[in-house]
Short mmCIF file of the C-alpha atoms (twelve columns), coordinates in Angstrom:
data_MODEL
# 
_entry.id   MODEL 
# 
loop_
_atom_site.group_PDB 
_atom_site.id 
_atom_site.type_symbol 
_atom_site.label_atom_id 
_atom_site.label_alt_id 
_atom_site.label_comp_id 
_atom_site.label_asym_id 
_atom_site.label_seq_id 
_atom_site.Cartn_x 
_atom_site.Cartn_y 
_atom_site.Cartn_z 
_atom_site.pdbx_PDB_model_num 
ATOM 1   C CA . MET A 1   -14.737 -12.372 12.870  1 
ATOM 2   C CA . LYS A 2   -11.051 -12.890 12.173  1 
ATOM 3   C CA . THR A 3   -8.468  -10.103 12.307  1 
ATOM 4   C CA . SER A 4   -7.845  -7.722  9.441   1 
ATOM 5   C CA . LYS A 5   -4.940  -5.534  8.360   1 
ATOM 6   C CA . LYS A 6   -4.822  -2.317  6.327   1 
ATOM 7   C CA . TYR A 7   -2.098  -1.468  3.831   1 
ATOM 8   C CA . PHE A 8   -1.265  0.602   0.763   1 
ATOM 9   C CA . ALA A 9   -0.023  -1.302  -2.301  1 
ATOM 10  C CA . GLY A 10  0.972   1.952   -4.005  1 
ATOM 11  C CA . ALA A 11  1.947   5.465   -2.974  1 
ATOM 12  C CA . ASN A 12  2.559   8.946   -4.367  1 
ATOM 13  C CA . THR A 13  6.329   9.305   -3.874  1 
ATOM 14  C CA . GLY A 14  9.216   11.543  -4.861  1 
ATOM 15  C CA . THR A 15  9.882   9.248   -7.834  1 
ATOM 16  C CA . GLY A 16  6.240   9.264   -8.993  1 
ATOM 17  C CA . PHE A 17  3.565   6.675   -8.306  1 
ATOM 18  C CA . CYS A 18  5.279   3.619   -6.806  1 
ATOM 19  C CA . ASN A 19  3.414   0.400   -7.516  1 
ATOM 20  C CA . TYR A 20  3.838   -2.758  -5.421  1 
ATOM 21  C CA . PHE A 21  0.632   -4.416  -6.562  1 
ATOM 22  C CA . GLU A 22  2.465   -7.606  -7.531  1 
ATOM 23  C CA . HIS A 23  3.175   -8.024  -3.808  1 
ATOM 24  C CA . ILE A 24  -0.477  -8.164  -2.757  1 
ATOM 25  C CA . ASN A 25  -0.428  -11.959 -3.006  1 
ATOM 26  C CA . ASN A 26  2.426   -14.038 -1.609  1 
ATOM 27  C CA . PRO A 27  4.369   -15.244 -4.678  1 
ATOM 28  C CA . GLN A 28  5.530   -18.417 -2.920  1 
ATOM 29  C CA . GLN A 29  2.010   -19.665 -2.181  1 
ATOM 30  C CA . ASP A 30  -0.602  -21.143 -4.490  1 
ATOM 31  C CA . GLY A 31  -3.567  -18.848 -4.873  1 
ATOM 32  C CA . MET A 32  -5.681  -16.805 -7.265  1 
ATOM 33  C CA . LEU A 33  -5.691  -13.153 -8.231  1 
ATOM 34  C CA . TYR A 34  -8.884  -11.583 -9.619  1 
ATOM 35  C CA . ILE A 35  -8.011  -8.473  -11.646 1 
ATOM 36  C CA . MET A 36  -10.839 -6.004  -12.170 1 
ATOM 37  C CA . LYS A 37  -10.959 -3.796  -15.250 1 
ATOM 38  C CA . GLY A 38  -13.296 -0.813  -15.553 1 
ATOM 39  C CA . GLY A 39  -13.343 2.963   -15.300 1 
ATOM 40  C CA . SER A 40  -14.066 5.360   -12.459 1 
ATOM 41  C CA . GLY A 41  -17.408 4.883   -10.724 1 
ATOM 42  C CA . THR A 42  -17.945 1.338   -12.014 1 
ATOM 43  C CA . GLY A 43  -18.188 -0.181  -8.534  1 
ATOM 44  C CA . LYS A 44  -14.784 -1.829  -8.137  1 
ATOM 45  C CA . SER A 45  -14.207 -0.581  -4.593  1 
ATOM 46  C CA . THR A 46  -17.759 -1.482  -3.521  1 
ATOM 47  C CA . LEU A 47  -17.343 -5.007  -4.891  1 
ATOM 48  C CA . MET A 48  -14.121 -5.486  -2.910  1 
ATOM 49  C CA . LYS A 49  -15.718 -4.158  0.288   1 
ATOM 50  C CA . LYS A 50  -18.587 -6.638  -0.086  1 
ATOM 51  C CA . ALA A 51  -16.184 -9.515  -0.682  1 
ATOM 52  C CA . GLY A 52  -14.093 -8.546  2.358   1 
ATOM 53  C CA . ALA A 53  -17.178 -8.350  4.563   1 
ATOM 54  C CA . TYR A 54  -18.479 -11.714 3.312   1 
ATOM 55  C CA . PHE A 55  -15.249 -13.609 4.010   1 
ATOM 56  C CA . ALA A 56  -14.369 -11.812 7.273   1 
ATOM 57  C CA . ASP A 57  -15.413 -14.859 9.324   1 
ATOM 58  C CA . LYS A 58  -13.523 -17.300 7.104   1 
ATOM 59  C CA . SER A 59  -10.101 -15.681 6.718   1 
ATOM 60  C CA . GLU A 60  -7.895  -12.894 7.954   1 
ATOM 61  C CA . ILE A 61  -8.542  -10.045 5.526   1 
ATOM 62  C CA . GLU A 62  -5.971  -7.621  4.155   1 
ATOM 63  C CA . TYR A 63  -7.405  -4.357  2.819   1 
ATOM 64  C CA . PHE A 64  -5.374  -2.282  0.382   1 
ATOM 65  C CA . TYR A 65  -6.468  1.347   0.278   1 
ATOM 66  C CA . CYS A 66  -6.102  3.945   -2.451  1 
ATOM 67  C CA . SER A 67  -3.226  6.250   -1.483  1 
ATOM 68  C CA . SER A 68  -4.903  9.331   -2.996  1 
ATOM 69  C CA . ASP A 69  -8.331  8.552   -1.502  1 
ATOM 70  C CA . PRO A 70  -8.086  6.243   1.554   1 
ATOM 71  C CA . LYS A 71  -11.881 5.843   1.669   1 
ATOM 72  C CA . SER A 72  -11.613 3.773   -1.514  1 
ATOM 73  C CA . LEU A 73  -10.166 0.274   -1.891  1 
ATOM 74  C CA . ASP A 74  -7.550  -0.810  -4.419  1 
ATOM 75  C CA . GLY A 75  -7.525  -4.435  -3.309  1 
ATOM 76  C CA . VAL A 76  -8.675  -7.036  -0.807  1 
ATOM 77  C CA . ARG A 77  -6.953  -10.320 0.069   1 
ATOM 78  C CA . LEU A 78  -8.042  -13.457 1.890   1 
ATOM 79  C CA . LYS A 79  -4.730  -14.094 3.613   1 
ATOM 80  C CA . ASP A 80  -5.513  -17.651 4.751   1 
ATOM 81  C CA . TYR A 81  -6.108  -18.718 1.137   1 
ATOM 82  C CA . ASN A 82  -3.842  -16.290 -0.790  1 
ATOM 83  C CA . ILE A 83  -6.835  -15.165 -2.854  1 
ATOM 84  C CA . ALA A 84  -7.063  -11.494 -3.783  1 
ATOM 85  C CA . ILE A 85  -9.214  -9.109  -5.795  1 
ATOM 86  C CA . LEU A 86  -7.620  -5.902  -7.016  1 
ATOM 87  C CA . ASP A 87  -8.226  -2.876  -9.197  1 
ATOM 88  C CA . GLY A 88  -6.024  -3.454  -12.232 1 
ATOM 89  C CA . THR A 89  -6.563  -0.065  -13.877 1 
ATOM 90  C CA . ALA A 90  -4.269  2.986   -14.087 1 
ATOM 91  C CA . PRO A 91  -2.147  4.137   -12.342 1 
ATOM 92  C CA . HIS A 92  -1.570  0.588   -11.073 1 
ATOM 93  C CA . VAL A 93  -2.258  -1.356  -14.256 1 
ATOM 94  C CA . THR A 94  -2.028  -5.088  -13.580 1 
ATOM 95  C CA . GLU A 95  -2.132  -7.740  -16.282 1 
ATOM 96  C CA . ALA A 96  -2.650  -11.485 -15.998 1 
ATOM 97  C CA . LYS A 97  0.517   -13.548 -16.464 1 
ATOM 98  C CA . MET A 98  -1.284  -16.886 -16.674 1 
ATOM 99  C CA . PRO A 99  -4.998  -16.118 -17.233 1 
ATOM 100 C CA . GLY A 100 -7.293  -18.826 -15.884 1 
ATOM 101 C CA . ILE A 101 -4.465  -20.399 -13.894 1 
ATOM 102 C CA . THR A 102 -3.067  -17.837 -11.466 1 
ATOM 103 C CA . GLU A 103 -5.257  -14.871 -12.447 1 
ATOM 104 C CA . LYS A 104 -8.698  -14.126 -13.775 1 
ATOM 105 C CA . ILE A 105 -9.905  -10.911 -15.437 1 
ATOM 106 C CA . ILE A 106 -13.155 -9.417  -14.110 1 
ATOM 107 C CA . ASN A 107 -14.717 -6.888  -16.509 1 
ATOM 108 C CA . VAL A 108 -16.889 -4.490  -14.511 1 
ATOM 109 C CA . GLY A 109 -16.810 -2.062  -17.433 1 
ATOM 110 C CA . GLN A 110 -19.362 -4.209  -19.267 1 
ATOM 111 C CA . TYR A 111 -22.079 -2.681  -17.094 1 
ATOM 112 C CA . ILE A 112 -21.462 0.904   -18.234 1 
ATOM 113 C CA . GLY A 113 -24.574 2.189   -20.029 1 
ATOM 114 C CA . GLU A 114 -24.476 4.001   -23.368 1 
ATOM 115 C CA . GLY A 115 -25.895 7.141   -21.735 1 
ATOM 116 C CA . VAL A 116 -22.468 8.091   -20.372 1 
ATOM 117 C CA . SER A 117 -21.394 9.141   -23.874 1 
ATOM 118 C CA . LYS A 118 -23.401 12.383  -23.659 1 
ATOM 119 C CA . TYR A 119 -21.006 13.556  -20.926 1 
ATOM 120 C CA . LYS A 120 -17.897 13.146  -23.066 1 
ATOM 121 C CA . THR A 121 -16.923 16.839  -22.890 1 
ATOM 122 C CA . GLU A 122 -17.429 17.090  -19.119 1 
ATOM 123 C CA . ILE A 123 -15.492 13.888  -18.448 1 
ATOM 124 C CA . ALA A 124 -12.628 14.935  -20.725 1 
ATOM 125 C CA . ASP A 125 -12.464 18.300  -18.946 1 
ATOM 126 C CA . SER A 126 -12.281 16.680  -15.505 1 
ATOM 127 C CA . ILE A 127 -9.634  14.210  -16.700 1 
ATOM 128 C CA . ALA A 128 -7.484  17.113  -17.914 1 
ATOM 129 C CA . LYS A 129 -7.902  19.082  -14.667 1 
ATOM 130 C CA . LYS A 130 -7.170  15.972  -12.605 1 
ATOM 131 C CA . ALA A 131 -3.923  15.418  -14.536 1 
ATOM 132 C CA . VAL A 132 -2.784  18.992  -13.823 1 
ATOM 133 C CA . CYS A 133 -3.541  18.566  -10.106 1 
ATOM 134 C CA . PHE A 134 -1.473  15.381  -9.968  1 
ATOM 135 C CA . LYS A 135 1.357   17.085  -11.870 1 
ATOM 136 C CA . ALA A 136 1.438   19.858  -9.256  1 
ATOM 137 C CA . ALA A 137 1.192   17.376  -6.385  1 
ATOM 138 C CA . TYR A 138 4.099   15.316  -7.686  1 
ATOM 139 C CA . ALA A 139 6.233   18.436  -8.157  1 
ATOM 140 C CA . LEU A 140 5.685   19.246  -4.473  1 
ATOM 141 C CA . ILE A 141 6.252   15.665  -3.299  1 
ATOM 142 C CA . GLN A 142 9.481   15.549  -5.276  1 
ATOM 143 C CA . SER A 143 10.627  18.740  -3.525  1 
ATOM 144 C CA . ALA A 144 9.862   17.236  -0.122  1 
ATOM 145 C CA . ALA A 145 11.721  14.064  -1.115  1 
ATOM 146 C CA . LYS A 146 14.822  16.082  -2.072  1 
ATOM 147 C CA . LEU A 147 14.880  17.676  1.386   1 
ATOM 148 C CA . TYR A 148 14.386  14.256  2.982   1 
ATOM 149 C CA . GLU A 149 17.336  12.936  0.959   1 
ATOM 150 C CA . CYS A 150 19.470  15.771  2.372   1 
ATOM 151 C CA . ASN A 151 18.633  14.579  5.871   1 
ATOM 152 C CA . LEU A 152 19.528  11.009  4.918   1 
ATOM 153 C CA . GLU A 153 22.954  12.198  3.758   1 
ATOM 154 C CA . LEU A 154 23.546  13.767  7.174   1 
ATOM 155 C CA . PHE A 155 22.233  10.704  9.016   1 
ATOM 156 C CA . LYS A 156 24.822  8.406   7.422   1 
ATOM 157 C CA . SER A 157 27.546  9.299   9.912   1 
ATOM 158 C CA . PHE A 158 25.530  8.487   13.049  1 
ATOM 159 C CA . SER A 159 25.991  4.726   13.717  1 
ATOM 160 C CA . SER A 160 28.924  2.400   13.085  1 
ATOM 161 C CA . GLU A 161 28.636  -0.918  11.241  1 
ATOM 162 C CA . GLU A 162 29.387  -2.679  14.543  1 
ATOM 163 C CA . GLU A 163 26.440  -0.947  16.234  1 
ATOM 164 C CA . ILE A 164 24.109  -1.894  13.369  1 
ATOM 165 C CA . ALA A 165 25.283  -5.524  13.435  1 
ATOM 166 C CA . GLY A 166 24.774  -5.629  17.212  1 
ATOM 167 C CA . THR A 167 21.173  -4.441  16.884  1 
ATOM 168 C CA . VAL A 168 20.455  -7.059  14.209  1 
ATOM 169 C CA . LYS A 169 21.910  -9.803  16.394  1 
ATOM 170 C CA . ALA A 170 19.836  -8.696  19.393  1 
ATOM 171 C CA . VAL A 171 16.567  -8.798  17.417  1 
ATOM 172 C CA . LEU A 172 17.316  -12.209 15.866  1 
ATOM 173 C CA . ALA A 173 18.013  -13.608 19.346  1 
ATOM 174 C CA . LYS A 174 14.376  -12.943 20.294  1 
ATOM 175 C CA . LEU A 175 12.997  -15.200 17.517  1 
ATOM 176 C CA . LYS A 176 12.541  -18.952 17.493  1 
ATOM 177 C CA . PRO A 177 14.015  -21.004 14.619  1 
ATOM 178 C CA . GLN A 178 11.690  -21.661 11.671  1 
ATOM 179 C CA . THR A 179 11.125  -25.020 9.988   1 
ATOM 180 C CA . ASN A 180 10.641  -23.476 6.533   1 
ATOM 181 C CA . LEU A 181 13.687  -23.611 4.256   1 
ATOM 182 C CA . THR A 182 13.288  -20.070 2.968   1 
ATOM 183 C CA . GLY A 183 10.871  -17.241 3.474   1 
ATOM 184 C CA . SER A 184 9.821   -14.373 1.229   1 
ATOM 185 C CA . THR A 185 9.111   -10.677 1.589   1 
ATOM 186 C CA . ARG A 186 6.276   -8.545  0.250   1 
ATOM 187 C CA . LYS A 187 6.862   -4.849  -0.439  1 
ATOM 188 C CA . LEU A 188 4.070   -2.485  0.626   1 
ATOM 189 C CA . PHE A 189 3.430   0.908   2.211   1 
ATOM 190 C CA . LEU A 190 2.020   1.681   5.634   1 
ATOM 191 C CA . THR A 191 1.919   5.439   5.046   1 
ATOM 192 C CA . ALA A 192 0.794   7.456   2.032   1 
ATOM 193 C CA . ILE A 193 0.174   11.077  1.040   1 
ATOM 194 C CA . GLY A 194 -3.422  11.660  -0.070  1 
ATOM 195 C CA . GLY A 195 -6.000  14.400  -0.174  1 
ATOM 196 C CA . GLU A 196 -6.452  14.238  3.589   1 
ATOM 197 C CA . GLY A 197 -2.726  14.557  4.283   1 
ATOM 198 C CA . THR A 198 -0.292  11.836  5.287   1 
ATOM 199 C CA . ILE A 199 -2.168  8.721   6.401   1 
ATOM 200 C CA . ASN A 200 -0.444  6.197   8.690   1 
ATOM 201 C CA . LEU A 201 -2.163  2.812   9.084   1 
ATOM 202 C CA . GLN A 202 0.085   1.498   11.860  1 
ATOM 203 C CA . THR A 203 -2.385  2.289   14.647  1 
ATOM 204 C CA . ASP A 204 -5.275  0.745   12.688  1 
ATOM 205 C CA . ASN A 205 -3.396  -2.545  12.495  1 
ATOM 206 C CA . ASN A 206 -3.019  -2.712  16.277  1 
ATOM 207 C CA . TYR A 207 0.305   -4.565  16.289  1 
ATOM 208 C CA . GLN A 208 0.541   -6.335  19.648  1 
ATOM 209 C CA . ASN A 209 4.249   -7.171  19.593  1 
ATOM 210 C CA . THR A 210 6.473   -4.252  18.651  1 
ATOM 211 C CA . ILE A 211 10.182  -3.494  18.692  1 
ATOM 212 C CA . ILE A 212 11.040  0.209   18.454  1 
ATOM 213 C CA . LEU A 213 14.543  0.985   17.228  1 
ATOM 214 C CA . ASN A 214 16.106  4.134   18.639  1 
ATOM 215 C CA . ASN A 215 17.822  4.957   15.340  1 
ATOM 216 C CA . ASN A 216 17.531  7.645   12.701  1 
ATOM 217 C CA . PRO A 217 15.731  6.704   9.437   1 
ATOM 218 C CA . CYS A 218 18.955  5.926   7.532   1 
ATOM 219 C CA . ASP A 219 20.393  3.600   10.185  1 
ATOM 220 C CA . ALA A 220 16.980  2.040   10.881  1 
ATOM 221 C CA . SER A 221 16.620  1.242   7.179   1 
ATOM 222 C CA . LYS A 222 20.060  -0.411  7.142   1 
ATOM 223 C CA . ILE A 223 19.172  -2.500  10.199  1 
ATOM 224 C CA . MET A 224 15.829  -3.593  8.749   1 
ATOM 225 C CA . ASN A 225 17.328  -4.492  5.370   1 
ATOM 226 C CA . VAL A 226 19.921  -6.763  7.009   1 
ATOM 227 C CA . LEU A 227 17.255  -8.178  9.318   1 
ATOM 228 C CA . ASN A 228 14.893  -8.834  6.413   1 
ATOM 229 C CA . ASP A 229 17.551  -10.765 4.501   1 
ATOM 230 C CA . GLN A 230 18.486  -12.831 7.565   1 
ATOM 231 C CA . LEU A 231 14.850  -13.524 8.427   1 
ATOM 232 C CA . ASN A 232 14.000  -14.737 4.915   1 
ATOM 233 C CA . ARG A 233 17.062  -17.003 4.978   1 
ATOM 234 C CA . ARG A 234 15.793  -18.457 8.258   1 
ATOM 235 C CA . GLY A 235 12.342  -19.214 6.841   1 
ATOM 236 C CA . TYR A 236 10.346  -16.207 8.014   1 
ATOM 237 C CA . ASN A 237 7.876   -14.413 5.744   1 
ATOM 238 C CA . THR A 238 8.002   -10.646 6.101   1 
ATOM 239 C CA . ILE A 239 6.317   -7.478  4.885   1 
ATOM 240 C CA . SER A 240 8.673   -4.595  4.114   1 
ATOM 241 C CA . PHE A 241 7.040   -1.174  4.424   1 
ATOM 242 C CA . TYR A 242 8.763   1.631   2.527   1 
ATOM 243 C CA . ASN A 243 8.929   5.397   2.991   1 
ATOM 244 C CA . ASN A 244 6.289   7.390   1.080   1 
ATOM 245 C CA . LEU A 245 8.793   10.061  -0.035  1 
ATOM 246 C CA . CYS A 246 11.833  7.911   -0.811  1 
ATOM 247 C CA . PRO A 247 10.614  4.374   -1.568  1 
ATOM 248 C CA . GLU A 248 14.122  2.918   -1.376  1 
ATOM 249 C CA . ILE A 249 14.107  3.559   2.393   1 
ATOM 250 C CA . LEU A 250 12.757  0.644   4.415   1 
ATOM 251 C CA . GLU A 251 10.677  2.204   7.187   1 
ATOM 252 C CA . ASN A 252 8.953   -0.685  8.994   1 
ATOM 253 C CA . LEU A 253 9.183   -4.474  8.999   1 
ATOM 254 C CA . TYR A 254 6.523   -7.025  9.941   1 
ATOM 255 C CA . ILE A 255 7.451   -10.648 10.687  1 
ATOM 256 C CA . GLU A 256 4.338   -12.682 9.980   1 
ATOM 257 C CA . GLU A 257 5.107   -15.967 11.796  1 
ATOM 258 C CA . ALA A 258 6.230   -14.098 14.926  1 
ATOM 259 C CA . ASP A 259 3.467   -11.460 14.652  1 
ATOM 260 C CA . LEU A 260 6.228   -8.935  15.348  1 
ATOM 261 C CA . PHE A 261 6.297   -5.357  14.070  1 
ATOM 262 C CA . ILE A 262 9.602   -3.478  13.938  1 
ATOM 263 C CA . THR A 263 9.665   0.290   13.616  1 
ATOM 264 C CA . SER A 264 11.877  3.189   14.675  1 
ATOM 265 C CA . LYS A 265 11.417  6.387   16.601  1 
ATOM 266 C CA . TYR A 266 13.905  9.178   16.170  1 
ATOM 267 C CA . GLU A 267 13.856  12.424  18.131  1 
ATOM 268 C CA . PRO A 268 16.394  14.841  16.600  1 
ATOM 269 C CA . GLU A 269 15.966  17.250  19.529  1 
ATOM 270 C CA . SER A 270 17.823  14.797  21.779  1 
ATOM 271 C CA . SER A 271 20.775  14.450  19.399  1 
ATOM 272 C CA . GLU A 272 24.028  16.327  19.835  1 
ATOM 273 C CA . ASN A 273 25.010  15.885  16.202  1 
ATOM 274 C CA . LYS A 274 26.222  19.188  14.680  1 
ATOM 275 C CA . TYR A 275 23.617  18.908  11.901  1 
ATOM 276 C CA . THR A 276 20.636  18.643  14.261  1 
ATOM 277 C CA . LYS A 277 19.315  22.186  13.692  1 
ATOM 278 C CA . PHE A 278 19.530  21.758  9.925   1 
ATOM 279 C CA . ILE A 279 17.739  18.401  10.117  1 
ATOM 280 C CA . ILE A 280 14.937  19.807  12.289  1 
ATOM 281 C CA . SER A 281 14.464  22.735  9.908   1 
ATOM 282 C CA . ASN A 282 14.245  20.348  6.962   1 
ATOM 283 C CA . ILE A 283 11.667  18.191  8.745   1 
ATOM 284 C CA . LYS A 284 9.445   21.239  9.298   1 
ATOM 285 C CA . GLN A 285 9.776   22.245  5.646   1 
ATOM 286 C CA . ILE A 286 9.000   18.699  4.506   1 
ATOM 287 C CA . GLU A 287 5.790   18.607  6.520   1 
ATOM 288 C CA . ALA A 288 4.694   21.999  5.143   1 
ATOM 289 C CA . ILE A 289 5.321   20.892  1.539   1 
ATOM 290 C CA . LYS A 290 3.483   17.595  2.096   1 
ATOM 291 C CA . LYS A 291 0.433   19.568  3.251   1 
ATOM 292 C CA . GLN A 292 0.561   21.581  0.033   1 
ATOM 293 C CA . ALA A 293 0.807   18.373  -1.977  1 
ATOM 294 C CA . ALA A 294 -2.181  16.980  -0.103  1 
ATOM 295 C CA . GLY A 295 -4.150  20.071  -1.116  1 
ATOM 296 C CA . MET A 296 -3.409  19.392  -4.779  1 
ATOM 297 C CA . LEU A 297 -4.422  15.748  -4.349  1 
ATOM 298 C CA . GLU A 298 -7.671  16.888  -2.758  1 
ATOM 299 C CA . PHE A 299 -8.405  18.953  -5.888  1 
ATOM 300 C CA . ALA A 300 -7.589  15.873  -7.990  1 
ATOM 301 C CA . LYS A 301 -9.967  13.787  -5.891  1 
ATOM 302 C CA . LYS A 302 -12.795 16.279  -6.497  1 
ATOM 303 C CA . GLU A 303 -12.262 15.996  -10.251 1 
ATOM 304 C CA . HIS A 304 -12.183 12.215  -9.895  1 
ATOM 305 C CA . LYS A 305 -15.537 12.347  -8.080  1 
ATOM 306 C CA . ASN A 306 -16.922 14.453  -10.940 1 
ATOM 307 C CA . ILE A 307 -15.900 11.728  -13.381 1 
ATOM 308 C CA . GLU A 308 -17.375 9.013   -11.180 1 
ATOM 309 C CA . LYS A 309 -20.801 10.635  -10.926 1 
ATOM 310 C CA . TYR A 310 -21.356 10.434  -14.697 1 
ATOM 311 C CA . TYR A 311 -20.548 6.729   -14.712 1 
ATOM 312 C CA . ILE A 312 -22.576 6.006   -11.566 1 
ATOM 313 C CA . GLU A 313 -25.617 7.565   -13.263 1 
ATOM 314 C CA . ASN A 314 -25.235 5.126   -16.136 1 
ATOM 315 C CA . MET A 315 -24.203 1.893   -14.438 1 
ATOM 316 C CA . ASP A 316 -26.247 -1.294  -14.549 1 
ATOM 317 C CA . PHE A 317 -25.956 -2.000  -10.826 1 
ATOM 318 C CA . GLU A 318 -28.288 -4.975  -11.042 1 
ATOM 319 C CA . GLY A 319 -25.811 -6.646  -13.380 1 
ATOM 320 C CA . LEU A 320 -22.889 -5.580  -11.170 1 
ATOM 321 C CA . ASN A 321 -24.596 -7.020  -8.071  1 
ATOM 322 C CA . LYS A 322 -25.025 -10.339 -9.866  1 
ATOM 323 C CA . LEU A 323 -21.368 -10.284 -10.900 1 
ATOM 324 C CA . THR A 324 -20.404 -9.634  -7.272  1 
ATOM 325 C CA . ALA A 325 -22.553 -12.517 -6.012  1 
ATOM 326 C CA . ASP A 326 -21.149 -14.860 -8.682  1 
ATOM 327 C CA . LEU A 327 -17.567 -13.906 -7.841  1 
ATOM 328 C CA . ILE A 328 -18.129 -14.447 -4.113  1 
ATOM 329 C CA . ALA A 329 -19.693 -17.839 -4.885  1 
ATOM 330 C CA . GLU A 330 -16.707 -18.759 -7.076  1 
ATOM 331 C CA . ILE A 331 -14.251 -17.859 -4.321  1 
ATOM 332 C CA . GLU A 332 -16.386 -19.745 -1.781  1 
ATOM 333 C CA . ASN A 333 -16.248 -22.821 -3.992  1 
ATOM 334 C CA . ARG A 334 -12.486 -22.420 -4.374  1 
ATOM 335 C CA . ILE A 335 -12.145 -22.384 -0.573  1 
ATOM 336 C CA . ASN A 336 -14.685 -25.170 0.030   1 
ATOM 337 C CA . PRO A 337 -14.953 -27.210 -3.196  1 
ATOM 338 C CA . THR A 338 -18.283 -28.966 -3.679  1 
ATOM 339 C CA . PRO A 339 -17.944 -32.795 -3.850  1 
# 
């Protein structure tokens, strides 16, 4: 079995749901994107799990988890072939740009039975309650983001431009030259706020080669942004991982050809900056608010499960299983074309 990586392609942030689903596939490589359409409980996540398991011996697999419910998949990608399957429904609606050429629509909703219609009132009620839960969660996340932004304002005075440039130069010196003319970057998340709290997938990915910057989040983001630009110019492909509260803040950077993960670790207790006590207090408040937001998202998840159960009761799983087998066979043929 080849290696696998776990990511989030979207996250619940201080600016609302942030969607980087167009970055699941590498835009500079030929490939295919299968976009699934269908409601809750129609088997999209199960289909993707089966596809990932089937191709695990043939390609490195990237799994993209639902930020609100990390037990559910939003996408799966065969990295070696740049072929991906994703959930193209709200809140991360994805449409085909060139249907039949670079994307293909997969309609799992065709297997919903007519019997679901008798639960119209119950489903509508759960949809309404779920919307209120998300509204409350986003109000809390926005509050936490505002406090985080206050910390970023205070962090700006910590490091000089010369210090930042020196760190960039030191990291670049560790990397061999690339033969590619230009590289590209994909934007994703490694952390997300869901019903179970803040989930961090860094440990799951077991990065073997890691550089830890001893800089605060603001300076670390500046360093990684400059690094990312320089690396792409030198032919490296990168993944930029953004902060789940303020998605404009670059939090981690992964250099694919070098298999190198760059992150930062900041301990405000060791700082002598005059704002340290204020920053520490804000961090504690942020964590408390994020827990409250997670509670609201957990309520939303329960309503989502209520919706799913009505559809699961009325799904033609025999038809869905055939669709899954046919899709796997199509991808297999794309990887190994029959003569």
